[in-house]
C-alpha positions in Angstrom: 4.0 -1.1 -21.3 5.9 -2.1 -18.2 5.9 -0.3 -15.3 8.8 0.9 -12.7 8.5 0.2 -9.3 8.1 3.9 -8.5 5.2 3.7 -11.0 3.3 1.0 -9.6 3.5 2.6 -6.1 2.2 5.7 -7.3 -0.6 3.6 -8.8 -1.7 1.8 -5.9 -1.8 5.3 -4.0 -4.0 6.7 -7.0 -6.3 3.9 -6.8 -6.4 4.0 -2.8 -7.4 8.0 -3.4 -10.1 6.8 -5.5 -11.9 4.6 -2.6 -11.2 8.0 0.1 -8.2 6.3 1.5 -6.6 8.5 4.3 -2.7 10.2 4.6 -1.9 7.8 1.6 2.3 7.6 1.4 5.1 5.9 0.3 8.3 4.8 1.5 11.2 4.2 -0.2 13.0 1.2 1.7 15.9 0.3 -0.7 18.9 -0.8 1.1 16.7 -0.7 4.7 15.3 -4.1 3.9 15.4 -7.2 1.7 11.7 -7.9 2.0 10.9 -5.0 -0.6 11.9 -1.5 -2.3 9.0 0.3 -1.5 6.1 0.1 0.8 2.6 2.1 0.4 0.6 2.7 3.7 -2.6 4.1 3.4 -5.6 3.6 5.8 -9.7 3.6 6.2 -12.2 4.5 8.6 -13.8 1.3 8.8 -13.3 -2.6 7.8 -15.3 -2.3 4.8 -13.3 0.9 3.6 -10.4 -0.9 4.1 -11.5 -3.7 2.3 -12.6 -1.5 -0.3 -9.3 0.2 -0.9 -7.7 -3.4 -0.9 -9.9 -4.1 -4.0 -9.3 -1.1 -5.9 -5.7 -1.3 -5.5 -5.6 -4.7 -6.5 -8.1 -4.4 -9.5 -5.9 -1.6 -10.5 -2.6 -3.0 -10.4 -3.6 -6.2 -12.0 -5.4 -4.1 -15.5 -2.2 -2.2 -15.4 -0.3 -5.9 -16.0 1.4 -5.9 -12.3 1.6 -9.3 -10.9 0.0 -9.7 -7.6 1.5 -12.4 -5.6 -1.1 -12.1 -2.6 -3.5 -10.4 -0.2 -3.6 -11.1 3.2 -5.8 -9.8 5.9 -8.6 -9.1 3.7 -11.5 -11.1 5.5 -10.7 -9.1 8.6 -10.8 -5.6 7.2 -8.1 -4.5 9.9 -4.7 -4.4 8.3 -4.7 -6.0 4.4 -1.5 -6.3 2.6 -0.9 -6.6 -0.8 2.1 -7.9 -2.0 2.7 -6.9 -5.4 6.8 -8.1 -5.5 9.0 -5.3 -5.0 6.2 -2.9 -3.6 4.3 -4.2 -0.4 0.6 -2.2 0.3 -0.4 -1.9 3.8 -4.0 -1.0 3.8 -5.0 -0.6 7.8 -8.1 0.7 9.3 -6.9 4.2 11.2 -6.4 2.2 14.7 -3.9 -0.3 13.4 -2.5 2.2 11.3 -1.8 4.6 14.5 -1.1 1.6 16.8 1.5 0.2 14.2 3.0 3.2 13.1 5.2 2.0 10.0 6.6 5.4 8.9 8.1 6.0 12.8 9.4 1.9 12.3 10.8 2.7 9.0 12.2 6.3 10.2 15.2 6.1 8.1 12.8 5.5 4.7 12.6 8.3 2.4 9.3 9.5 1.4 8.9 9.5 -2.4 5.7 12.2 -3.4 2.6 10.5 -4.4 1.8 12.6 -7.3 
C-alpha cells in the first residue's frame, strides 16, 4: 500500500503525538515552494524529547514504507529536519520553534487537519 502525501504527513503527526509532541501542524505549501508540498511542524520541551520525537517519526515512516532521504540536526536536538521527499518534517525545541516561527514565515500556506 502506498500512502499519498497527506497520509504521510498525518502519519508523521501521529508518530510525533505518540511521543507527546507539542502543537503539531501540517502546512500545505504546494505552489508556494519547490522544496516540498507539505511541512509538518511539531516541538518538544527538551533536546531528549525532540530526539525521541524524531526517532519515532522516522521509524513510523520507514515501517510504512516511506523513504526517508535524510535526517539533519539530530545530535543537537534543537531543530531536527526529516526529509521524506515532498513531506518535510521539522521537530523543534520549543525555544527554536518560537524563534523561527515557520507558521508565520509560511503564513500563506493552508493548514491541513491533523486528524
